[in-house]
KEKE-902762 format. One record per residue (C-alpha): x, y, z; residue number from 1; residue in three letters; chain. Coordinates in steps of 0.5 Angstrom, whole numbers, plus 2048, in hexadecimal, padded with zeros to 3 digits. Layout:
+-----+-----+-----+-----+-----+---+
|  px |  py |  pz |   k |   r | c |
+-----+-----+-----+-----+-----+---+
|   X |   Y |   Z | NUM | Ala | A |
...
+-----+-----+-----+-----+-----+---+
This chain:
+-----+-----+-----+-----+-----+---+
|  px |  py |  pz |   k |   r | c |
+-----+-----+-----+-----+-----+---+
| 8A5 | A37 | 8FA |   1 | Met | A |
| 8A4 | A33 | 900 |   2 | Trp | A |
| 8A2 | A39 | 904 |   3 | Lys | A |
| 89D | A3A | 8FF |   4 | Trp | A |
| 89A | A33 | 8FF |   5 | Met | A |
| 89A | A33 | 907 |   6 | Leu | A |
| 896 | A39 | 907 |   7 | Gly | A |
| 891 | A37 | 902 |   8 | Leu | A |
| 891 | A30 | 907 |   9 | Phe | A |
| 88F | A34 | 90D |  10 | Leu | A |
| 88A | A39 | 90A |  11 | Phe | A |
| 886 | A32 | 907 |  12 | Cys | A |
| 887 | A30 | 90E |  13 | Val | A |
| 884 | A36 | 912 |  14 | Leu | A |
| 87F | A37 | 90D |  15 | Leu | A |
| 87C | A2F | 90E |  16 | Cys | A |
| 87C | A30 | 915 |  17 | Ala | A |
| 878 | A36 | 915 |  18 | Gly | A |
| 873 | A34 | 910 |  19 | Ser | A |
| 873 | A2D | 915 |  20 | Gly | A |
| 872 | A32 | 91B |  21 | Tyr | A |
| 86D | A36 | 917 |  22 | Tyr | A |
| 869 | A30 | 915 |  23 | Val | A |
| 869 | A2D | 91C |  24 | Trp | A |
| 867 | A33 | 920 |  25 | Thr | A |
| 861 | A35 | 91B |  26 | Asn | A |
| 85B | A30 | 91D |  27 | Lys | A |
| 857 | A31 | 917 |  28 | Asp | A |
| 85D | A2E | 912 |  29 | Ile | A |
| 85F | A29 | 917 |  30 | Arg | A |
| 857 | A27 | 917 |  31 | Lys | A |
| 857 | A26 | 910 |  32 | Gln | A |
| 85D | A22 | 90F |  33 | Ile | A |
| 85B | A1D | 915 |  34 | Glu | A |
| 854 | A1C | 911 |  35 | Gln | A |
| 858 | A1A | 90B |  36 | Tyr | A |
| 85D | A15 | 90F |  37 | Met | A |
| 85B | A0E | 90E |  38 | Pro | A |
| 85C | A0C | 916 |  39 | Gly | A |
| 858 | A12 | 919 |  40 | Asn | A |
| 852 | A13 | 914 |  41 | Lys | A |
| 84B | A11 | 917 |  42 | Pro | A |
| 848 | A0B | 915 |  43 | Thr | A |
| 841 | A0C | 912 |  44 | Glu | A |
| 83C | A08 | 915 |  45 | Val | A |
| 834 | A07 | 916 |  46 | Arg | A |
| 831 | A08 | 91C |  47 | Leu | A |
| 82A | A07 | 91F |  48 | Glu | A |
| 827 | A08 | 926 |  49 | Lys | A |
| 825 | A02 | 92B |  50 | Val | A |
| 81E | A01 | 92B |  51 | Ile | A |
| 819 | 9FD | 92E |  52 | Lys | A |
| 815 | 9F8 | 92A |  53 | Gly | A |
| 812 | 9F1 | 928 |  54 | Glu | A |
| 817 | 9EB | 926 |  55 | Leu | A |
| 814 | 9E4 | 924 |  56 | Thr | A |
| 819 | 9DF | 924 |  57 | Arg | A |
| 819 | 9DA | 91E |  58 | Thr | A |
| 81B | 9D3 | 91D |  59 | Ile | A |
| 81C | 9D1 | 915 |  60 | Ser | A |
| 81C | 9CB | 912 |  61 | Ala | A |
| 81C | 9C8 | 90A |  62 | Pro | A |
| 817 | 9C3 | 908 |  63 | Gly | A |
| 812 | 9C1 | 902 |  64 | Gln | A |
| 80B | 9C3 | 901 |  65 | Ile | A |
| 806 | 9BD | 901 |  66 | Glu | A |
| 7FF | 9BC | 900 |  67 | Pro | A |
| 7FC | 9BB | 907 |  68 | Lys | A |
| 7F8 | 9B5 | 905 |  69 | Thr | A |
| 7FA | 9B1 | 8FF |  70 | Ser | A |
| 7F8 | 9AA | 8FD |  71 | Val | A |
| 7FB | 9A4 | 8F9 |  72 | Lys | A |
| 7F6 | 9A0 | 8F5 |  73 | Ile | A |
| 7F7 | 999 | 8F4 |  74 | Ser | A |
| 7F3 | 993 | 8F2 |  75 | Ala | A |
| 7F0 | 98E | 8F7 |  76 | Gln | A |
| 7F0 | 989 | 8F1 |  77 | Val | A |
| 7F5 | 986 | 8EC |  78 | Ser | A |
| 7F2 | 988 | 8E5 |  79 | Ala | A |
| 7F4 | 98C | 8DF |  80 | Arg | A |
| 7F2 | 994 | 8DF |  81 | Ile | A |
| 7ED | 995 | 8D9 |  82 | Val | A |
| 7EB | 99C | 8DB |  83 | Ala | A |
| 7EE | 9A2 | 8DE |  84 | Leu | A |
| 7E9 | 9A8 | 8DD |  85 | Pro | A |
| 7EE | 9AD | 8E0 |  86 | Phe | A |
| 7F5 | 9AF | 8DE |  87 | Arg | A |
| 7FA | 9B2 | 8E3 |  88 | Glu | A |
| 7F9 | 9B9 | 8E5 |  89 | Asn | A |
| 7F1 | 9B9 | 8E4 |  90 | Glu | A |
| 7ED | 9BA | 8EA |  91 | Val | A |
| 7E8 | 9B5 | 8ED |  92 | Val | A |
| 7E2 | 9B5 | 8F2 |  93 | Lys | A |
| 7E1 | 9B0 | 8F7 |  94 | Lys | A |
| 7DD | 9AA | 8F4 |  95 | Gly | A |
| 7E0 | 9AB | 8ED |  96 | Asp | A |
| 7E2 | 9A5 | 8E9 |  97 | Val | A |
| 7E9 | 9A5 | 8E8 |  98 | Ile | A |
| 7EB | 99E | 8E6 |  99 | Val | A |
| 7E8 | 998 | 8E3 | 100 | Arg | A |
| 7EB | 991 | 8E3 | 101 | Leu | A |
| 7E9 | 98B | 8DF | 102 | Asp | A |
| 7E3 | 988 | 8E3 | 103 | Ser | A |
| 7E2 | 981 | 8DF | 104 | Arg | A |
| 7E6 | 97D | 8E3 | 105 | Asp | A |
| 7E3 | 97F | 8E9 | 106 | Val | A |
| 7DC | 97F | 8E6 | 107 | Ala | A |
| 7DD | 977 | 8E5 | 108 | Ala | A |
| 7E0 | 976 | 8EC | 109 | Gln | A |
| 7D9 | 979 | 8EE | 110 | Leu | A |
| 7D5 | 975 | 8EA | 111 | Asp | A |
| 7D9 | 96F | 8EC | 112 | Ser | A |
| 7D8 | 971 | 8F4 | 113 | Ala | A |
| 7D1 | 971 | 8F2 | 114 | Arg | A |
| 7D0 | 96A | 8EF | 115 | Ala | A |
| 7D4 | 967 | 8F5 | 116 | Ala | A |
| 7CF | 96A | 8F9 | 117 | Leu | A |
| 7C9 | 967 | 8F5 | 118 | Lys | A |
| 7CD | 960 | 8F6 | 119 | Gly | A |
| 7CE | 961 | 8FD | 120 | Asp | A |
| 7C7 | 963 | 8FE | 121 | Glu | A |
| 7C5 | 95C | 8FA | 122 | Ala | A |
| 7C9 | 958 | 8FF | 123 | Arg | A |
| 7C6 | 95C | 905 | 124 | Leu | A |
| 7BF | 959 | 903 | 125 | Glu | A |
| 7C2 | 952 | 902 | 126 | Gly | A |
| 7C6 | 952 | 909 | 127 | Ala | A |
| 7BF | 955 | 90C | 128 | Gln | A |
| 7BB | 94F | 909 | 129 | Ala | A |
| 7C0 | 94A | 90B | 130 | Ala | A |
| 7C0 | 94D | 912 | 131 | Leu | A |
| 7B9 | 94C | 912 | 132 | Gln | A |
| 7B9 | 945 | 910 | 133 | Gln | A |
| 7BE | 943 | 915 | 134 | Ser | A |
| 7BA | 946 | 91A | 135 | Gln | A |
| 7B4 | 942 | 919 | 136 | Gln | A |
| 7B8 | 93B | 918 | 137 | Glu | A |
| 7BB | 93D | 91F | 138 | Arg | A |
| 7B4 | 93E | 922 | 139 | Asp | A |
| 7B2 | 937 | 91F | 140 | Arg | A |
| 7B8 | 933 | 921 | 141 | Val | A |
| 7B7 | 936 | 928 | 142 | Arg | A |
| 7B0 | 933 | 928 | 143 | Lys | A |
| 7B1 | 92C | 926 | 144 | Leu | A |
| 7B7 | 92C | 92B | 145 | Ala | A |
| 7B2 | 92E | 931 | 146 | Ala | A |
| 7AE | 928 | 92F | 147 | Thr | A |
| 7B4 | 923 | 92E | 148 | Gly | A |
| 7B3 | 922 | 926 | 149 | Asp | A |
| 7BA | 925 | 924 | 150 | Val | A |
| 7C1 | 924 | 927 | 151 | Ala | A |
| 7C4 | 92A | 92B | 152 | Pro | A |
| 7CA | 92B | 926 | 153 | Ser | A |
| 7C4 | 92D | 921 | 154 | Ala | A |
| 7C2 | 933 | 926 | 155 | Val | A |
| 7CA | 935 | 926 | 156 | Glu | A |
| 7CA | 935 | 91E | 157 | Gln | A |
| 7C4 | 939 | 91D | 158 | Ala | A |
| 7C7 | 93E | 922 | 159 | Asp | A |
| 7CD | 93E | 91E | 160 | Ala | A |
| 7CA | 93F | 918 | 161 | Asn | A |
| 7C6 | 945 | 91B | 162 | Tyr | A |
| 7CC | 949 | 91D | 163 | Leu | A |
| 7CF | 948 | 917 | 164 | Arg | A |
| 7C9 | 94B | 914 | 165 | Ala | A |
| 7CA | 951 | 918 | 166 | Gln | A |
| 7D1 | 952 | 917 | 167 | Ser | A |
| 7CF | 952 | 90F | 168 | Ser | A |
| 7CA | 957 | 910 | 169 | Leu | A |
| 7CE | 95C | 914 | 170 | Arg | A |
| 7D4 | 95B | 90F | 171 | Ala | A |
| 7CF | 95D | 909 | 172 | Ala | A |
| 7CD | 963 | 90D | 173 | Glu | A |
| 7D4 | 965 | 90E | 174 | His | A |
| 7D6 | 964 | 906 | 175 | Ala | A |
| 7D0 | 969 | 905 | 176 | Ile | A |
| 7D3 | 96E | 909 | 177 | Glu | A |
| 7D9 | 96D | 906 | 178 | Gln | A |
| 7D6 | 96E | 8FF | 179 | Ala | A |
| 7D2 | 974 | 901 | 180 | Arg | A |
| 7D9 | 977 | 904 | 181 | Ala | A |
| 7DC | 975 | 8FD | 182 | Gln | A |
| 7D7 | 979 | 8FA | 183 | Ile | A |
| 7D7 | 97F | 8FE | 184 | Val | A |
| 7DF | 97F | 8FD | 185 | Arg | A |
| 7DE | 97E | 8F5 | 186 | Ala | A |
| 7D9 | 984 | 8F5 | 187 | Glu | A |
| 7DE | 988 | 8F9 | 188 | Lys | A |
| 7E3 | 987 | 8F4 | 189 | Asp | A |
| 7DF | 988 | 8EE | 190 | Leu | A |
| 7DD | 98F | 8F2 | 191 | Asp | A |
| 7E5 | 990 | 8F3 | 192 | Asn | A |
| 7E6 | 990 | 8EB | 193 | Thr | A |
| 7E3 | 997 | 8EB | 194 | Thr | A |
| 7E7 | 99C | 8EF | 195 | Ile | A |
| 7E4 | 9A2 | 8F1 | 196 | Thr | A |
| 7E7 | 9A9 | 8F4 | 197 | Ser | A |
| 7E7 | 9A9 | 8FC | 198 | Pro | A |
| 7E8 | 9B0 | 8FC | 199 | Met | A |
| 7E8 | 9B7 | 8F8 | 200 | Asp | A |
| 7EF | 9B8 | 8F5 | 201 | Gly | A |
| 7F3 | 9B9 | 8EF | 202 | Thr | A |
| 7F7 | 9B3 | 8EC | 203 | Ile | A |
| 7FE | 9B4 | 8ED | 204 | Thr | A |
| 801 | 9AE | 8EB | 205 | Arg | A |
| 7FF | 9A8 | 8E6 | 206 | Leu | A |
| 803 | 9A2 | 8E6 | 207 | Asp | A |
| 7FF | 99D | 8E2 | 208 | Ala | A |
| 7FC | 99D | 8DB | 209 | Glu | A |
| 7F6 | 999 | 8D8 | 210 | Val | A |
| 7F8 | 992 | 8D6 | 211 | Gly | A |
| 7FD | 992 | 8DC | 212 | Glu | A |
| 7FC | 98C | 8E2 | 213 | Leu | A |
| 7FB | 98E | 8E9 | 214 | Val | A |
| 7FD | 98A | 8EE | 215 | Val | A |
| 7FB | 98A | 8F6 | 216 | Val | A |
| 800 | 98B | 8FB | 217 | Gly | A |
| 803 | 986 | 900 | 218 | Thr | A |
| 806 | 987 | 906 | 219 | Leu | A |
| 80D | 986 | 903 | 220 | Asn | A |
| 80B | 989 | 8FC | 221 | Asn | A |
| 808 | 990 | 8FB | 222 | Ala | A |
| 802 | 990 | 8F7 | 223 | Gly | A |
| 801 | 994 | 8F0 | 224 | Ser | A |
| 800 | 99B | 8F1 | 225 | Val | A |
| 7FC | 99E | 8EC | 226 | Ile | A |
| 7FB | 9A5 | 8ED | 227 | Met | A |
| 7FC | 9AA | 8F3 | 228 | Glu | A |
| 7F6 | 9AF | 8F5 | 229 | Ile | A |
| 7F8 | 9B6 | 8F9 | 230 | Ala | A |
| 7F4 | 9BC | 8FB | 231 | Asp | A |
| 7F9 | 9C1 | 8F9 | 232 | Leu | A |
| 7F4 | 9C7 | 8FC | 233 | Ala | A |
| 7F6 | 9C4 | 903 | 234 | Asn | A |
| 7FE | 9C4 | 903 | 235 | Met | A |
| 803 | 9C3 | 909 | 236 | Val | A |
| 80A | 9C5 | 90A | 237 | Leu | A |
| 80E | 9BF | 90D | 238 | Lys | A |
| 813 | 9C3 | 90F | 239 | Ala | A |
| 81A | 9BF | 912 | 240 | Arg | A |
| 81C | 9C3 | 919 | 241 | Val | A |
| 823 | 9C2 | 91B | 242 | Asp | A |
| 823 | 9BE | 922 | 243 | Glu | A |
| 827 | 9C3 | 925 | 244 | Ser | A |
| 821 | 9C8 | 924 | 245 | Asn | A |
| 81B | 9C4 | 925 | 246 | Ile | A |
| 819 | 9C5 | 92C | 247 | Val | A |
| 816 | 9CC | 92C | 248 | Pro | A |
| 812 | 9CA | 926 | 249 | Val | A |
| 80A | 9C8 | 928 | 250 | Lys | A |
| 804 | 9C7 | 924 | 251 | Glu | A |
| 7FF | 9CE | 922 | 252 | Asn | A |
| 806 | 9D2 | 922 | 253 | Gln | A |
| 805 | 9D7 | 91C | 254 | Leu | A |
| 80A | 9D6 | 916 | 255 | Ala | A |
| 80C | 9D9 | 910 | 256 | Lys | A |
| 80D | 9D5 | 90A | 257 | Val | A |
| 812 | 9D7 | 904 | 258 | Phe | A |
| 811 | 9D2 | 8FD | 259 | Ile | A |
| 817 | 9D3 | 8F9 | 260 | Asn | A |
| 813 | 9D3 | 8F3 | 261 | Ala | A |
| 80F | 9D9 | 8F5 | 262 | Tyr | A |
| 814 | 9DD | 8F6 | 263 | Gly | A |
| 813 | 9E2 | 8FC | 264 | Glu | A |
| 80C | 9E1 | 8FD | 265 | Arg | A |
| 80B | 9DF | 904 | 266 | Val | A |
| 805 | 9D9 | 906 | 267 | Phe | A |
| 802 | 9D9 | 90D | 268 | Asn | A |
| 802 | 9D3 | 911 | 269 | Gly | A |
| 801 | 9D0 | 918 | 270 | Val | A |
| 805 | 9CA | 91B | 271 | Val | A |
| 800 | 9C4 | 91B | 272 | Glu | A |
| 804 | 9BE | 91D | 273 | Arg | A |
| 80B | 9BD | 920 | 274 | Val | A |
| 80D | 9B6 | 91F | 275 | Glu | A |
| 810 | 9B3 | 925 | 276 | Leu | A |
| 815 | 9AE | 921 | 277 | Gln | A |
| 81C | 9B0 | 91F | 278 | Arg | A |
| 81E | 9AF | 918 | 279 | Lys | A |
| 824 | 9AF | 914 | 280 | Val | A |
| 826 | 9B3 | 90E | 281 | Asp | A |
| 82A | 9B1 | 908 | 282 | Arg | A |
| 830 | 9B5 | 90B | 283 | Asp | A |
| 82F | 9B1 | 912 | 284 | Asn | A |
| 82C | 9B7 | 916 | 285 | Thr | A |
| 826 | 9B6 | 91A | 286 | Gly | A |
| 820 | 9B9 | 91A | 287 | Tyr | A |
| 819 | 9B9 | 91C | 288 | Phe | A |
| 813 | 9BA | 917 | 289 | Glu | A |
| 80E | 9C0 | 918 | 290 | Val | A |
| 808 | 9C1 | 914 | 291 | Trp | A |
| 806 | 9C8 | 912 | 292 | Val | A |
| 7FF | 9C8 | 90E | 293 | Pro | A |
| 7FF | 9CE | 909 | 294 | Ile | A |
| 7FA | 9D3 | 908 | 295 | Ala | A |
| 7F8 | 9D4 | 901 | 296 | Leu | A |
| 7F3 | 9D9 | 8FE | 297 | Asp | A |
| 7ED | 9D6 | 8FB | 298 | Lys | A |
| 7EE | 9D1 | 8F5 | 299 | Gly | A |
| 7F5 | 9D2 | 8F6 | 300 | Glu | A |
| 7F9 | 9CB | 8F5 | 301 | Thr | A |
| 801 | 9CA | 8F6 | 302 | Leu | A |
| 805 | 9C4 | 8F3 | 303 | Arg | A |
| 807 | 9BF | 8F7 | 304 | Ser | A |
| 80E | 9BE | 8F8 | 305 | Gly | A |
| 810 | 9C5 | 8F8 | 306 | Leu | A |
| 816 | 9C7 | 8FC | 307 | Thr | A |
| 815 | 9CC | 902 | 308 | Ala | A |
| 817 | 9CF | 908 | 309 | Asn | A |
| 814 | 9D1 | 90F | 310 | Thr | A |
| 815 | 9D6 | 914 | 311 | Asp | A |
| 811 | 9D4 | 91A | 312 | Ile | A |
| 810 | 9D9 | 91F | 313 | Met | A |
| 812 | 9D6 | 926 | 314 | Val | A |
| 812 | 9DC | 92B | 315 | Glu | A |
| 810 | 9E3 | 92B | 316 | Thr | A |
| 813 | 9E8 | 930 | 317 | Val | A |
| 810 | 9EF | 930 | 318 | Arg | A |
| 812 | 9F6 | 933 | 319 | Asp | A |
| 81A | 9F4 | 933 | 320 | Val | A |
| 820 | 9F8 | 930 | 321 | Leu | A |
| 821 | 9F6 | 929 | 322 | Val | A |
| 827 | 9F7 | 924 | 323 | Leu | A |
| 829 | 9F4 | 91E | 324 | Pro | A |
| 82D | 9EE | 91F | 325 | Ser | A |
| 833 | 9F0 | 91B | 326 | Gln | A |
| 834 | 9F6 | 920 | 327 | Ala | A |
| 836 | 9F0 | 925 | 328 | Val | A |
| 83D | 9EE | 924 | 329 | Val | A |
| 842 | 9EA | 928 | 330 | Asp | A |
| 848 | 9EC | 92B | 331 | Arg | A |
| 84E | 9E9 | 92F | 332 | Lys | A |
| 84D | 9EB | 936 | 333 | Val | A |
| 855 | 9EC | 936 | 334 | Asp | A |
| 854 | 9F1 | 931 | 335 | Asp | A |
| 850 | 9F6 | 934 | 336 | Leu | A |
| 852 | 9FB | 939 | 337 | Pro | A |
| 852 | 9FA | 940 | 338 | Lys | A |
| 84D | A00 | 941 | 339 | Lys | A |
| 848 | 9FC | 93D | 340 | Val | A |
| 849 | 9F5 | 940 | 341 | Thr | A |
| 84B | 9F7 | 948 | 342 | Asp | A |
| 845 | 9F5 | 94C | 343 | Gly | A |
| 840 | 9F4 | 946 | 344 | Asn | A |
| 83B | 9EF | 947 | 345 | Ala | A |
| 839 | 9EE | 940 | 346 | Asn | A |
| 840 | 9EB | 93F | 347 | Ile | A |
| 841 | 9E4 | 941 | 348 | Asn | A |
| 849 | 9E3 | 943 | 349 | Arg | A |
| 848 | 9DC | 941 | 350 | Ala | A |
| 847 | 9DD | 93A | 351 | Asn | A |
| 84C | 9DF | 935 | 352 | Thr | A |
| 847 | 9E4 | 931 | 353 | Tyr | A |
| 842 | 9E9 | 933 | 354 | Ala | A |
| 83C | 9EB | 92F | 355 | Arg | A |
| 83D | 9F3 | 92E | 356 | Val | A |
| 839 | 9F8 | 92B | 357 | Val | A |
| 83C | 9FF | 929 | 358 | Tyr | A |
| 839 | A05 | 92D | 359 | Arg | A |
| 83A | A0C | 92A | 360 | Val | A |
| 83C | A12 | 92E | 361 | Glu | A |
| 83D | A19 | 92B | 362 | Asp | A |
| 843 | A1D | 92B | 363 | Ser | A |
| 846 | A24 | 92A | 364 | Asp | A |
| 849 | A23 | 923 | 365 | Lys | A |
| 845 | A24 | 91C | 366 | Thr | A |
| 848 | A22 | 915 | 367 | Thr | A |
| 849 | A27 | 910 | 368 | Asn | A |
| 842 | A27 | 90D | 369 | Asp | A |
| 83F | A28 | 914 | 370 | Gly | A |
| 83D | A21 | 916 | 371 | Lys | A |
| 83E | A1F | 91D | 372 | Lys | A |
| 843 | A1A | 91F | 373 | Ile | A |
| 841 | A15 | 924 | 374 | Lys | A |
| 845 | A10 | 928 | 375 | Lys | A |
| 842 | A09 | 929 | 376 | Val | A |
| 842 | A05 | 930 | 377 | Ile | A |
| 843 | 9FE | 930 | 378 | Ala | A |
| 83D | 9FC | 934 | 379 | Thr | A |
| 83C | 9F4 | 937 | 380 | Pro | A |
| 835 | 9F2 | 936 | 381 | Val | A |
| 831 | 9EC | 938 | 382 | Gln | A |
| 82C | 9E9 | 932 | 383 | Ile | A |
| 826 | 9E6 | 932 | 384 | Gly | A |
| 822 | 9E2 | 92D | 385 | Thr | A |
| 823 | 9E4 | 925 | 386 | Ser | A |
| 81F | 9E3 | 91F | 387 | Asp | A |
| 823 | 9E3 | 918 | 388 | Leu | A |
| 825 | 9EB | 918 | 389 | Thr | A |
| 824 | 9EE | 91F | 390 | Arg | A |
| 826 | 9EC | 926 | 391 | Thr | A |
| 823 | 9EE | 92D | 392 | Ala | A |
| 828 | 9F1 | 932 | 393 | Ile | A |
| 827 | 9EF | 939 | 394 | Ile | A |
| 82C | 9F3 | 93D | 395 | Ala | A |
| 832 | 9F8 | 93B | 396 | Gly | A |
| 82E | 9FE | 937 | 397 | Leu | A |
| 828 | A02 | 939 | 398 | Lys | A |
| 822 | A05 | 934 | 399 | Glu | A |
| 824 | A0B | 930 | 400 | Gly | A |
| 82C | A09 | 930 | 401 | Asp | A |
| 82F | A0A | 929 | 402 | Leu | A |
| 833 | A04 | 926 | 403 | Val | A |
| 837 | A02 | 920 | 404 | Val | A |
| 833 | 9FD | 91C | 405 | Thr | A |
| 837 | 9FD | 915 | 406 | Gly | A |
| 83A | 9FC | 910 | 407 | Pro | A |
| 83C | 9F5 | 912 | 408 | Phe | A |
| 843 | 9F7 | 910 | 409 | Lys | A |
| 844 | 9FD | 914 | 410 | Ala | A |
| 841 | 9F9 | 91A | 411 | Leu | A |
| 847 | 9F3 | 919 | 412 | Gln | A |
| 84C | 9F8 | 91A | 413 | Ser | A |
| 849 | 9FD | 91F | 414 | Leu | A |
| 84D | 9FE | 926 | 415 | Arg | A |
| 84B | A02 | 92C | 416 | His | A |
| 84C | A0A | 92C | 417 | Asp | A |
| 84D | A09 | 924 | 418 | Gln | A |
| 84A | A10 | 921 | 419 | Glu | A |
| 844 | A0F | 91C | 420 | Val | A |
| 840 | A13 | 918 | 421 | Ile | A |
| 838 | A12 | 917 | 422 | Glu | A |
| 838 | A0F | 910 | 423 | Glu | A |
| 834 | A14 | 90B | 424 | Ser | A |
| 82D | A12 | 909 | 425 | Ala | A |
| 82F | A11 | 901 | 426 | Glu | A |
| 834 | A0C | 903 | 427 | Lys | A |
| 82F | A08 | 908 | 428 | Ala | A |
| 82E | A01 | 906 | 429 | Ala | A |
| 82A | 9FB | 908 | 430 | Pro | A |
| 82C | 9F7 | 90E | 431 | Val | A |
| 831 | 9F3 | 90C | 432 | Glu | A |
| 833 | 9EC | 90E | 433 | Thr | A |
| 839 | 9E9 | 910 | 434 | Pro | A |
| 83B | 9E7 | 909 | 435 | Ser | A |
| 83B | 9EF | 907 | 436 | Gly | A |
| 834 | 9EE | 903 | 437 | Lys | A |
| 82E | 9F1 | 904 | 438 | Pro | A |
| 829 | 9ED | 909 | 439 | Ala | A |
| 823 | 9E9 | 905 | 440 | Glu | A |
| 81E | 9E5 | 908 | 441 | Pro | A |
| 821 | 9DF | 90A | 442 | Ala | A |
| 81D | 9D9 | 908 | 443 | Thr | A |
| 822 | 9D3 | 90A | 444 | Ala | A |
| 827 | 9D6 | 910 | 445 | Ala | A |
| 826 | 9D3 | 917 | 446 | Lys | A |
| 824 | 9D7 | 91D | 447 | Ser | A |
+-----+-----+-----+-----+-----+---+
């Protein structure tokens, strides 16, 4: 029995060895098996040619939409509000009456100032008569003193009376000037009980109602703000540019504004002001405020206080090699083959990582369905400026080179001399971000 079992075992061994030899010597069968081995299956990648183009670097910053011109309306006299002809959200024109205050007390003050003026004028007439009388008395006493009919002391007394009369006259004249000034002030206060709009605009805020008492502000206490008028047709984005990005931002640079409430609509603008004073945000980060007026259609208005972001175009380069930013990956210098790193001017040995683009070369292999198998070459590069999706290549590549640009997951695991095949058109997807999601128009990302 054992002889039969031994013979069966030897037959099986010889059969397996013959089958293995046949498969190993048959290139077609071996190629099919290799295609389905996980370690040997080519990676599907997206390929693009390196081209020359234009690239604009942007600085992104958040901010709020505010009116370029707004006015807070306060009272210049303390009085009660008796009328508010316009309400919140209503449009007013320059010169329209927007607030009426109770004018009775101010009118009474004006009447009192006018009466005081009349009394001062009467006192002036008396002072003039007294001066004339004292002058005549002084002249008469001096004549008598010249003939020796009066004592010298009488002359001195007459001169003193004359000087007192002059002083009284000047005091009466000054009192009249003061009374006239009081009248002007009272008239001004009376005019201030009727408040008119200083500009064309919209009432965006109303903080008082009819019957409320408004007070005038002082150095230490703010006065009552009745309402706020803003020109909603001329809006500006007050962007908070991080202090680390402020240097390239200049006046007259073009900008694109993305308002959260308007979805994907893009508003155009131009930098008008770059403030010089550093400010501190609520999270203790430093920023500089940049004003970007927004171009609106005729008759269009925006609400004040809307949250928005801007991309300020600080630099534009032309006729440079450009690639999708995700095609440029970081690799440890020690993990790259020596034939790639030795003598390569694009690698700084002082750095742990090098920036690499995977260039593609043809091979003589094909897949079962006839696709050409290619291999990737790790190519160190030097990069220039970047926008939100593309990066300029300064050195390491030439125009027309075929490089791997995605998918992102494949780029992260790609290695030198790895075999790849080009992704089919049906599976081609939009350019991905490092998060693995399709890239969308960025509105708050920093450059």
